[in-house]
C-alpha positions, 0 to 999 in steps of 0.5 A: 499500500506504500513505499515510503512507510512515513507515519503520516501516511497512517490515516490512509493506510488505516482506512483502507484496513478499515474498508477491508473489514467494511466490505467482509460478506460475513463480519465475524472474528475469523474473517476480521483475523484475516484481514489482520494477518494480511495487513500483518505480511503487509507491514512486515517491512514497516518501521515500528513508528508507522506501525504504532502510528497505524494502531493509533489511528485505527483506536481512535479514529475507527475503534478498531482495538484488537485489530490495532494491538494485534497488528503491533503484536505481531510485528516483531521489532514494534513489539519488542521494543515496547516503552512504557509511554507507547503502551499507555498511549495504546489503551488510552480511553480503554472503556469497556470490558472488551476494550481493556481485554483486548489490551492487556491480553495482547499488549500490556500483559505480553510487555510486562511478561517480556520485560517492557514494563515494570511490576511497579508499572502495573500497581500505578494502574492498579491505583488507578482512580479509573476502573477500566485501568485497574482492570488492565492492572488484573487482566494484564497477570493472565498473560503471566499464567497462561501457556497460550500467552506464553506465561509460565506460571508468576503467583507472586506477581499475580498475587500482589496485584490481586491484593491490592484490589481484593477490597475493590468491588467495582463489577467489572473489577471483581470480575477480572479478579476472579478471572487472575485468580483462575488463570493462576490455579493451573499452576499453583493451587495452593497459592491461591488456597491461600490467598482465599483464606486469607482474605476470605472476609474481605473478598465478593461473593462471586471471586470465592464461588468461582475461584473455588468452583475452578480449584474443586473441578479445575474446570472454568466456572459454569457462570459467563465472566463478564 
């Protein structure tokens, strides 16, 4: 689509990506992802400043959060050199469970896992007055514990964030806390049991119910997370 890869061309490139999405005969996740995968191939030789500009344009002008985050995640030079200010710029404006989860599962969690952002950065989000950033802190722990994300299990860092938000009973935060703990169960059920026992009187009923179900059965809670 371009040979110069000038960041000023990113809005036009984004418009073409969106047009391809809108032209899909069936707009579903597999078809949208196919467009994203093809776009990733086209961006193989693009510099990271162009990819970041493209992602921010897709988010801010078109609301294509998931596509933007995947383009960043699958462009190795961009993801490998992510800095905190860039991660937070990509997260600016998160406003719903789906935008937060796309951001945290695809960008911030993996970036934390790979050492691109620090524990202190995540802890700062956990103390944010914005509930969506607090949810992002919790959902970012999922990458530490899910093998499909490259996670290896990290009870210390996961439970540090969970402890910071144990008294937060905002619905979206409660659901994320349950998710964070359930993701850790497969690696360290004893640590999760100890966390439940220590904070039994402070945890929301939903967290206790869903995490106990995971501990007892090894299965995802029968109730929807969201």
